[in-house]
PDB file of N, CA, C and O in Angstrom:
ATOM      1  N   UNK A   1      41.560 -30.787 300.191  1.00  0.00           N
ATOM      2  CA  UNK A   1      40.620 -30.287 300.306  1.00  0.00           C
ATOM      3  C   UNK A   1      39.398 -31.858 300.430  1.00  0.00           C
ATOM      4  O   UNK A   1      39.848 -32.998 300.321  1.00  0.00           O
ATOM      5  N   UNK A   2      37.942 -31.585 300.656  1.00  0.00           N
ATOM      6  CA  UNK A   2      37.357 -32.921 300.789  1.00  0.00           C
ATOM      7  C   UNK A   2      36.748 -32.836 299.331  1.00  0.00           C
ATOM      8  O   UNK A   2      36.587 -31.781 298.717  1.00  0.00           O
ATOM      9  N   UNK A   3      36.341 -34.476 298.728  1.00  0.00           N
ATOM     10  CA  UNK A   3      35.932 -34.372 297.562  1.00  0.00           C
ATOM     11  C   UNK A   3      34.595 -35.302 297.182  1.00  0.00           C
ATOM     12  O   UNK A   3      34.973 -36.473 297.226  1.00  0.00           O
ATOM     13  N   UNK A   4      33.799 -35.267 296.982  1.00  0.00           N
ATOM     14  CA  UNK A   4      32.927 -36.583 296.864  1.00  0.00           C
ATOM     15  C   UNK A   4      33.220 -37.162 295.445  1.00  0.00           C
ATOM     16  O   UNK A   4      33.297 -36.402 294.480  1.00  0.00           O
ATOM     17  N   UNK A   5      33.361 -38.328 295.339  1.00  0.00           N
ATOM     18  CA  UNK A   5      33.901 -38.895 294.386  1.00  0.00           C
ATOM     19  C   UNK A   5      33.451 -40.023 293.472  1.00  0.00           C
ATOM     20  O   UNK A   5      33.608 -41.220 293.710  1.00  0.00           O
ATOM     21  N   UNK A   6      32.804 -39.434 292.272  1.00  0.00           N
ATOM     22  CA  UNK A   6      31.902 -40.583 292.135  1.00  0.00           C
ATOM     23  C   UNK A   6      32.334 -41.351 290.539  1.00  0.00           C
ATOM     24  O   UNK A   6      33.047 -40.599 289.874  1.00  0.00           O
ATOM     25  N   UNK A   7      32.106 -42.321 290.041  1.00  0.00           N
ATOM     26  CA  UNK A   7      32.866 -43.124 288.774  1.00  0.00           C
ATOM     27  C   UNK A   7      32.151 -43.200 287.902  1.00  0.00           C
ATOM     28  O   UNK A   7      31.091 -43.631 288.355  1.00  0.00           O
ATOM     29  N   UNK A   8      32.042 -42.965 286.410  1.00  0.00           N
ATOM     30  CA  UNK A   8      31.176 -43.069 285.336  1.00  0.00           C
ATOM     31  C   UNK A   8      31.970 -43.418 284.260  1.00  0.00           C
ATOM     32  O   UNK A   8      33.181 -43.209 284.346  1.00  0.00           O
ATOM     33  N   UNK A   9      31.359 -44.065 282.954  1.00  0.00           N
ATOM     34  CA  UNK A   9      31.894 -44.831 282.022  1.00  0.00           C
ATOM     35  C   UNK A   9      31.407 -43.749 280.933  1.00  0.00           C
ATOM     36  O   UNK A   9      30.301 -43.209 280.963  1.00  0.00           O
ATOM     37  N   UNK A  10      32.494 -43.495 279.879  1.00  0.00           N
ATOM     38  CA  UNK A  10      32.019 -43.358 278.489  1.00  0.00           C
ATOM     39  C   UNK A  10      32.975 -43.585 277.784  1.00  0.00           C
ATOM     40  O   UNK A  10      34.067 -43.041 277.947  1.00  0.00           O
ATOM     41  N   UNK A  11      32.560 -44.940 276.337  1.00  0.00           N
ATOM     42  CA  UNK A  11      33.024 -45.960 276.000  1.00  0.00           C
ATOM     43  C   UNK A  11      34.216 -46.272 276.563  1.00  0.00           C
ATOM     44  O   UNK A  11      34.077 -46.727 277.698  1.00  0.00           O
ATOM     45  N   UNK A  12      35.553 -46.181 276.117  1.00  0.00           N
ATOM     46  CA  UNK A  12      36.372 -46.832 277.045  1.00  0.00           C
ATOM     47  C   UNK A  12      37.424 -46.235 277.882  1.00  0.00           C
ATOM     48  O   UNK A  12      38.616 -46.538 277.932  1.00  0.00           O
ATOM     49  N   UNK A  13      36.679 -45.196 278.628  1.00  0.00           N
ATOM     50  CA  UNK A  13      37.373 -44.122 279.125  1.00  0.00           C
ATOM     51  C   UNK A  13      36.361 -43.929 280.686  1.00  0.00           C
ATOM     52  O   UNK A  13      35.153 -43.692 280.689  1.00  0.00           O
ATOM     53  N   UNK A  14      37.201 -44.097 281.872  1.00  0.00           N
ATOM     54  CA  UNK A  14      36.720 -43.788 283.104  1.00  0.00           C
ATOM     55  C   UNK A  14      36.626 -42.775 283.505  1.00  0.00           C
ATOM     56  O   UNK A  14      37.733 -42.241 283.565  1.00  0.00           O
ATOM     57  N   UNK A  15      35.468 -41.868 284.006  1.00  0.00           N
ATOM     58  CA  UNK A  15      35.591 -40.670 284.629  1.00  0.00           C
ATOM     59  C   UNK A  15      35.547 -41.087 285.821  1.00  0.00           C
ATOM     60  O   UNK A  15      35.006 -42.099 286.265  1.00  0.00           O
ATOM     61  N   UNK A  16      36.382 -39.938 286.565  1.00  0.00           N
ATOM     62  CA  UNK A  16      36.874 -39.518 287.750  1.00  0.00           C
ATOM     63  C   UNK A  16      35.643 -38.239 288.019  1.00  0.00           C
ATOM     64  O   UNK A  16      35.538 -37.160 287.436  1.00  0.00           O
ATOM     65  N   UNK A  17      34.998 -38.683 288.858  1.00  0.00           N
ATOM     66  CA  UNK A  17      34.710 -37.141 288.963  1.00  0.00           C
ATOM     67  C   UNK A  17      34.257 -36.937 290.728  1.00  0.00           C
ATOM     68  O   UNK A  17      33.515 -37.518 291.519  1.00  0.00           O
ATOM     69  N   UNK A  18      35.225 -35.716 290.759  1.00  0.00           N
ATOM     70  CA  UNK A  18      35.446 -35.149 291.912  1.00  0.00           C
ATOM     71  C   UNK A  18      34.683 -33.830 292.360  1.00  0.00           C
ATOM     72  O   UNK A  18      35.618 -33.033 292.436  1.00  0.00           O
ATOM     73  N   UNK A  19      33.999 -33.415 292.563  1.00  0.00           N
ATOM     74  CA  UNK A  19      32.945 -32.317 293.454  1.00  0.00           C
ATOM     75  C   UNK A  19      32.989 -32.376 294.687  1.00  0.00           C
ATOM     76  O   UNK A  19      33.280 -33.394 295.316  1.00  0.00           O
ATOM     77  N   UNK A  20      32.631 -31.010 295.295  1.00  0.00           N
ATOM     78  CA  UNK A  20      32.983 -30.555 296.577  1.00  0.00           C
ATOM     79  C   UNK A  20      31.668 -30.585 297.356  1.00  0.00           C
ATOM     80  O   UNK A  20      31.674 -30.287 298.550  1.00  0.00           O
ATOM     81  N   UNK A  21      30.339 -30.995 296.617  1.00  0.00           N
ATOM     82  CA  UNK A  21      29.062 -31.231 296.744  1.00  0.00           C
ATOM     83  C   UNK A  21      28.264 -32.114 296.226  1.00  0.00           C
ATOM     84  O   UNK A  21      27.868 -32.020 295.064  1.00  0.00           O
ATOM     85  N   UNK A  22      27.960 -32.997 296.958  1.00  0.00           N
ATOM     86  CA  UNK A  22      27.336 -34.476 296.362  1.00  0.00           C
ATOM     87  C   UNK A  22      26.450 -34.067 295.770  1.00  0.00           C
ATOM     88  O   UNK A  22      26.112 -34.931 294.961  1.00  0.00           O
ATOM     89  N   UNK A  23      25.678 -32.975 295.678  1.00  0.00           N
ATOM     90  CA  UNK A  23      24.784 -32.818 294.723  1.00  0.00           C
ATOM     91  C   UNK A  23      24.945 -32.486 293.281  1.00  0.00           C
ATOM     92  O   UNK A  23      23.993 -32.445 292.501  1.00  0.00           O
ATOM     93  N   UNK A  24      26.435 -32.202 292.887  1.00  0.00           N
ATOM     94  CA  UNK A  24      26.905 -31.932 291.876  1.00  0.00           C
ATOM     95  C   UNK A  24      27.458 -33.240 291.017  1.00  0.00           C
ATOM     96  O   UNK A  24      27.958 -33.144 289.896  1.00  0.00           O
ATOM     97  N   UNK A  25      27.266 -34.552 291.793  1.00  0.00           N
ATOM     98  CA  UNK A  25      27.867 -35.754 291.405  1.00  0.00           C
ATOM     99  C   UNK A  25      26.959 -35.972 290.088  1.00  0.00           C
ATOM    100  O   UNK A  25      25.768 -35.747 290.299  1.00  0.00           O
ATOM    101  N   UNK A  26      27.218 -36.289 289.027  1.00  0.00           N
ATOM    102  CA  UNK A  26      26.516 -37.295 287.417  1.00  0.00           C
ATOM    103  C   UNK A  26      24.954 -38.035 288.084  1.00  0.00           C
ATOM    104  O   UNK A  26      24.912 -38.520 289.214  1.00  0.00           O
ATOM    105  N   UNK A  27      24.106 -38.006 287.416  1.00  0.00           N
ATOM    106  CA  UNK A  27      23.148 -39.382 287.508  1.00  0.00           C
ATOM    107  C   UNK A  27      23.454 -40.446 287.782  1.00  0.00           C
ATOM    108  O   UNK A  27      23.216 -41.188 288.735  1.00  0.00           O
ATOM    109  N   UNK A  28      24.344 -40.565 286.369  1.00  0.00           N
ATOM    110  CA  UNK A  28      24.375 -42.352 285.833  1.00  0.00           C
ATOM    111  C   UNK A  28      25.916 -42.274 286.423  1.00  0.00           C
ATOM    112  O   UNK A  28      26.764 -42.028 285.564  1.00  0.00           O
ATOM    113  N   UNK A  29      26.235 -42.393 287.333  1.00  0.00           N
ATOM    114  CA  UNK A  29      27.294 -43.181 287.826  1.00  0.00           C
ATOM    115  C   UNK A  29      27.523 -44.318 288.369  1.00  0.00           C
ATOM    116  O   UNK A  29      26.623 -44.448 289.198  1.00  0.00           O
ATOM    117  N   UNK A  30      28.308 -45.386 288.407  1.00  0.00           N
ATOM    118  CA  UNK A  30      28.346 -46.480 288.566  1.00  0.00           C
ATOM    119  C   UNK A  30      28.848 -47.092 290.217  1.00  0.00           C
ATOM    120  O   UNK A  30      28.572 -48.164 290.756  1.00  0.00           O
ATOM    121  N   UNK A  31      29.668 -45.941 290.709  1.00  0.00           N
ATOM    122  CA  UNK A  31      30.383 -46.472 292.277  1.00  0.00           C
ATOM    123  C   UNK A  31      30.675 -45.177 292.745  1.00  0.00           C
ATOM    124  O   UNK A  31      31.544 -44.430 292.294  1.00  0.00           O
ATOM    125  N   UNK A  32      29.603 -44.866 294.032  1.00  0.00           N
ATOM    126  CA  UNK A  32      30.215 -43.785 294.360  1.00  0.00           C
ATOM    127  C   UNK A  32      31.073 -43.985 295.773  1.00  0.00           C
ATOM    128  O   UNK A  32      30.451 -44.309 296.784  1.00  0.00           O
ATOM    129  N   UNK A  33      32.880 -43.735 295.837  1.00  0.00           N
ATOM    130  CA  UNK A  33      33.527 -44.149 296.682  1.00  0.00           C
ATOM    131  C   UNK A  33      33.455 -42.879 297.628  1.00  0.00           C
ATOM    132  O   UNK A  33      34.603 -42.869 298.074  1.00  0.00           O
ATOM    133  N   UNK A  34      32.969 -42.080 298.056  1.00  0.00           N
ATOM    134  CA  UNK A  34      32.302 -41.907 299.187  1.00  0.00           C
ATOM    135  C   UNK A  34      33.470 -40.590 299.645  1.00  0.00           C
ATOM    136  O   UNK A  34      34.417 -40.459 298.870  1.00  0.00           O
ATOM    137  N   UNK A  35      33.415 -39.671 300.826  1.00  0.00           N
ATOM    138  CA  UNK A  35      34.352 -38.277 300.415  1.00  0.00           C
ATOM    139  C   UNK A  35      35.635 -38.661 300.557  1.00  0.00           C
ATOM    140  O   UNK A  35      35.833 -39.440 301.490  1.00  0.00           O
ATOM    141  N   UNK A  36      36.496 -38.369 299.956  1.00  0.00           N
ATOM    142  CA  UNK A  36      37.645 -37.848 300.470  1.00  0.00           C
ATOM    143  C   UNK A  36      38.632 -37.058 300.542  1.00  0.00           C
ATOM    144  O   UNK A  36      38.369 -36.007 299.957  1.00  0.00           O
ATOM    145  N   UNK A  37      39.648 -37.075 300.988  1.00  0.00           N
ATOM    146  CA  UNK A  37      40.425 -35.719 301.567  1.00  0.00           C
ATOM    147  C   UNK A  37      41.556 -35.910 300.308  1.00  0.00           C
ATOM    148  O   UNK A  37      42.508 -36.627 300.613  1.00  0.00           O
ATOM    149  N   UNK A  38      41.563 -35.407 299.063  1.00  0.00           N
ATOM    150  CA  UNK A  38      42.815 -35.001 298.550  1.00  0.00           C
ATOM    151  C   UNK A  38      42.333 -33.998 297.508  1.00  0.00           C
ATOM    152  O   UNK A  38      41.329 -33.308 297.683  1.00  0.00           O
ATOM    153  N   UNK A  39      43.182 -33.943 296.291  1.00  0.00           N
ATOM    154  CA  UNK A  39      43.465 -32.671 295.300  1.00  0.00           C
ATOM    155  C   UNK A  39      42.882 -33.444 294.037  1.00  0.00           C
ATOM    156  O   UNK A  39      42.565 -34.632 293.971  1.00  0.00           O
ATOM    157  N   UNK A  40      42.828 -32.557 293.143  1.00  0.00           N
ATOM    158  CA  UNK A  40      42.152 -33.000 291.728  1.00  0.00           C
ATOM    159  C   UNK A  40      43.995 -32.991 290.769  1.00  0.00           C
ATOM    160  O   UNK A  40      44.287 -33.242 289.600  1.00  0.00           O
ATOM    161  N   UNK A  41      44.758 -32.624 291.846  1.00  0.00           N
ATOM    162  CA  UNK A  41      45.759 -33.093 291.003  1.00  0.00           C
ATOM    163  C   UNK A  41      46.266 -34.007 291.843  1.00  0.00           C
ATOM    164  O   UNK A  41      47.402 -33.858 291.392  1.00  0.00           O
ATOM    165  N   UNK A  42      46.360 -34.516 292.358  1.00  0.00           N
ATOM    166  CA  UNK A  42      46.866 -35.854 293.157  1.00  0.00           C
ATOM    167  C   UNK A  42      46.122 -36.797 292.501  1.00  0.00           C
ATOM    168  O   UNK A  42      46.604 -37.900 292.244  1.00  0.00           O
ATOM    169  N   UNK A  43      44.554 -36.373 292.077  1.00  0.00           N
ATOM    170  CA  UNK A  43      43.849 -37.443 291.490  1.00  0.00           C
ATOM    171  C   UNK A  43      44.281 -38.465 289.657  1.00  0.00           C
ATOM    172  O   UNK A  43      44.196 -39.571 289.124  1.00  0.00           O
ATOM    173  N   UNK A  44      44.799 -36.874 289.393  1.00  0.00           N
ATOM    174  CA  UNK A  44      45.409 -36.696 287.943  1.00  0.00           C
ATOM    175  C   UNK A  44      46.550 -37.856 287.659  1.00  0.00           C
ATOM    176  O   UNK A  44      46.699 -38.786 286.866  1.00  0.00           O
ATOM    177  N   UNK A  45      47.306 -37.235 288.818  1.00  0.00           N
ATOM    178  CA  UNK A  45      48.432 -37.889 288.949  1.00  0.00           C
ATOM    179  C   UNK A  45      48.632 -39.518 289.111  1.00  0.00           C
ATOM    180  O   UNK A  45      49.665 -40.125 288.825  1.00  0.00           O
ATOM    181  N   UNK A  46      47.488 -40.059 289.603  1.00  0.00           N
ATOM    182  CA  UNK A  46      47.292 -41.343 289.996  1.00  0.00           C
ATOM    183  C   UNK A  46      46.255 -42.064 289.306  1.00  0.00           C
ATOM    184  O   UNK A  46      45.857 -43.186 289.619  1.00  0.00           O
ATOM    185  N   UNK A  47      45.821 -41.331 288.310  1.00  0.00           N
ATOM    186  CA  UNK A  47      44.466 -41.550 287.644  1.00  0.00           C
ATOM    187  C   UNK A  47      44.471 -43.139 287.529  1.00  0.00           C
ATOM    188  O   UNK A  47      43.673 -43.898 288.080  1.00  0.00           O
ATOM    189  N   UNK A  48      45.627 -43.514 286.629  1.00  0.00           N
ATOM    190  CA  UNK A  48      45.812 -45.009 285.961  1.00  0.00           C
ATOM    191  C   UNK A  48      46.465 -46.306 287.072  1.00  0.00           C
ATOM    192  O   UNK A  48      46.405 -47.527 286.925  1.00  0.00           O
ATOM    193  N   UNK A  49      47.032 -45.565 288.099  1.00  0.00           N
ATOM    194  CA  UNK A  49      46.786 -46.583 289.435  1.00  0.00           C
ATOM    195  C   UNK A  49      45.390 -47.091 289.880  1.00  0.00           C
ATOM    196  O   UNK A  49      45.110 -48.287 289.951  1.00  0.00           O
ATOM    197  N   UNK A  50      44.702 -46.272 290.117  1.00  0.00           N
ATOM    198  CA  UNK A  50      43.409 -46.203 290.207  1.00  0.00           C
ATOM    199  C   UNK A  50      42.323 -47.268 289.649  1.00  0.00           C
ATOM    200  O   UNK A  50      41.746 -48.225 290.164  1.00  0.00           O
ATOM    201  N   UNK A  51      42.302 -46.565 288.133  1.00  0.00           N
ATOM    202  CA  UNK A  51      41.955 -47.587 287.045  1.00  0.00           C
ATOM    203  C   UNK A  51      42.474 -49.075 287.486  1.00  0.00           C
ATOM    204  O   UNK A  51      41.771 -50.002 287.886  1.00  0.00           O
ATOM    205  N   UNK A  52      43.562 -49.059 287.348  1.00  0.00           N
ATOM    206  CA  UNK A  52      44.214 -50.430 287.423  1.00  0.00           C
ATOM    207  C   UNK A  52      43.519 -51.206 288.917  1.00  0.00           C
ATOM    208  O   UNK A  52      43.093 -52.343 288.716  1.00  0.00           O
ATOM    209  N   UNK A  53      43.407 -50.756 290.132  1.00  0.00           N
ATOM    210  CA  UNK A  53      42.609 -51.400 291.155  1.00  0.00           C
ATOM    211  C   UNK A  53      40.989 -51.487 290.944  1.00  0.00           C
ATOM    212  O   UNK A  53      40.168 -52.090 291.635  1.00  0.00           O
ATOM    213  N   UNK A  54      40.793 -50.710 289.796  1.00  0.00           N
ATOM    214  CA  UNK A  54      39.323 -50.563 290.115  1.00  0.00           C
ATOM    215  C   UNK A  54      39.278 -52.061 289.072  1.00  0.00           C
ATOM    216  O   UNK A  54      38.646 -52.960 289.626  1.00  0.00           O
ATOM    217  N   UNK A  55      39.672 -52.328 288.103  1.00  0.00           N
ATOM    218  CA  UNK A  55      39.544 -53.559 286.695  1.00  0.00           C
ATOM    219  C   UNK A  55      39.725 -54.848 288.011  1.00  0.00           C
ATOM    220  O   UNK A  55      38.887 -55.738 287.868  1.00  0.00           O
ATOM    221  N   UNK A  56      40.439 -55.002 288.922  1.00  0.00           N
ATOM    222  CA  UNK A  56      40.618 -55.778 289.469  1.00  0.00           C
ATOM    223  C   UNK A  56      39.100 -55.503 290.848  1.00  0.00           C
ATOM    224  O   UNK A  56      38.118 -56.242 290.925  1.00  0.00           O
ATOM    225  N   UNK A  57      39.191 -55.078 291.159  1.00  0.00           N
ATOM    226  CA  UNK A  57      37.595 -54.924 292.321  1.00  0.00           C
ATOM    227  C   UNK A  57      36.464 -55.481 291.251  1.00  0.00           C
ATOM    228  O   UNK A  57      35.732 -56.464 291.372  1.00  0.00           O
ATOM    229  N   UNK A  58      36.554 -54.598 290.240  1.00  0.00           N
ATOM    230  CA  UNK A  58      34.933 -54.860 289.438  1.00  0.00           C
ATOM    231  C   UNK A  58      35.529 -55.194 287.907  1.00  0.00           C
ATOM    232  O   UNK A  58      35.313 -54.247 287.150  1.00  0.00           O
ATOM    233  N   UNK A  59      36.126 -56.150 287.362  1.00  0.00           N
ATOM    234  CA  UNK A  59      36.216 -56.470 286.206  1.00  0.00           C
ATOM    235  C   UNK A  59      34.790 -56.594 285.029  1.00  0.00           C
ATOM    236  O   UNK A  59      34.798 -56.393 283.814  1.00  0.00           O
ATOM    237  N   UNK A  60      33.764 -56.954 285.836  1.00  0.00           N
ATOM    238  CA  UNK A  60      33.189 -56.653 284.780  1.00  0.00           C
ATOM    239  C   UNK A  60      32.094 -55.715 284.362  1.00  0.00           C
ATOM    240  O   UNK A  60      31.153 -55.886 283.587  1.00  0.00           O
ATOM    241  N   UNK A  61      32.515 -54.533 285.180  1.00  0.00           N
ATOM    242  CA  UNK A  61      32.083 -53.252 284.935  1.00  0.00           C
ATOM    243  C   UNK A  61      33.071 -52.512 284.519  1.00  0.00           C
ATOM    244  O   UNK A  61      32.724 -51.708 283.653  1.00  0.00           O
ATOM    245  N   UNK A  62      34.488 -52.471 284.892  1.00  0.00           N
ATOM    246  CA  UNK A  62      35.661 -51.648 285.036  1.00  0.00           C
ATOM    247  C   UNK A  62      36.820 -52.460 283.096  1.00  0.00           C
ATOM    248  O   UNK A  62      37.491 -52.085 282.135  1.00  0.00           O
ATOM    249  N   UNK A  63      36.301 -53.548 283.688  1.00  0.00           N
ATOM    250  CA  UNK A  63      37.615 -54.096 282.649  1.00  0.00           C
ATOM    251  C   UNK A  63      37.924 -53.825 281.401  1.00  0.00           C
ATOM    252  O   UNK A  63      39.087 -53.827 280.997  1.00  0.00           O
ATOM    253  N   UNK A  64      36.839 -53.550 280.626  1.00  0.00           N
ATOM    254  CA  UNK A  64      37.442 -53.035 279.143  1.00  0.00           C
ATOM    255  C   UNK A  64      38.083 -51.513 279.119  1.00  0.00           C
ATOM    256  O   UNK A  64      38.426 -51.064 278.025  1.00  0.00           O
ATOM    257  N   UNK A  65      38.236 -50.774 280.216  1.00  0.00           N
ATOM    258  CA  UNK A  65      38.777 -49.641 280.075  1.00  0.00           C
ATOM    259  C   UNK A  65      39.795 -49.474 280.057  1.00  0.00           C
ATOM    260  O   UNK A  65      40.616 -50.176 280.648  1.00  0.00           O
ATOM    261  N   UNK A  66      40.148 -48.111 279.108  1.00  0.00           N
ATOM    262  CA  UNK A  66      41.630 -47.918 278.987  1.00  0.00           C
ATOM    263  C   UNK A  66      42.200 -46.485 279.171  1.00  0.00           C
ATOM    264  O   UNK A  66      43.393 -46.219 279.026  1.00  0.00           O
ATOM    265  N   UNK A  67      41.402 -45.740 279.448  1.00  0.00           N
ATOM    266  CA  UNK A  67      41.890 -44.269 279.513  1.00  0.00           C
ATOM    267  C   UNK A  67      40.949 -43.622 281.004  1.00  0.00           C
ATOM    268  O   UNK A  67      39.761 -43.942 280.993  1.00  0.00           O
ATOM    269  N   UNK A  68      41.323 -42.937 281.980  1.00  0.00           N
ATOM    270  CA  UNK A  68      40.838 -42.175 282.715  1.00  0.00           C
ATOM    271  C   UNK A  68      41.029 -40.635 282.762  1.00  0.00           C
ATOM    272  O   UNK A  68      42.128 -40.207 282.408  1.00  0.00           O
ATOM    273  N   UNK A  69      40.171 -39.847 283.121  1.00  0.00           N
ATOM    274  CA  UNK A  69      39.679 -38.632 283.068  1.00  0.00           C
ATOM    275  C   UNK A  69      39.455 -38.229 284.378  1.00  0.00           C
ATOM    276  O   UNK A  69      39.016 -39.236 284.934  1.00  0.00           O
ATOM    277  N   UNK A  70      39.517 -37.239 285.257  1.00  0.00           N
ATOM    278  CA  UNK A  70      39.597 -36.348 286.147  1.00  0.00           C
ATOM    279  C   UNK A  70      38.522 -34.944 285.808  1.00  0.00           C
ATOM    280  O   UNK A  70      38.957 -34.037 285.099  1.00  0.00           O
ATOM    281  N   UNK A  71      37.183 -34.880 286.351  1.00  0.00           N
ATOM    282  CA  UNK A  71      36.205 -34.196 285.873  1.00  0.00           C
ATOM    283  C   UNK A  71      35.744 -33.436 287.110  1.00  0.00           C
ATOM    284  O   UNK A  71      34.795 -32.655 287.037  1.00  0.00           O
TER     285      UNK A  71
END
């Protein structure tokens, strides 16, 4: 399936928003990762690898996060 991926934060948690229509992404996302061919099951299984990559990519934004969830 194709999902639009948006990233937001809540406390020390990364919120990975995966929605079928871009209009359903939250208005307070930090980064839009584009349209991806994936599943929510795959995102959930690899969410901490993705969080580690984000910490290296933008440490000033994502460096203090410890948890990751898919919504």
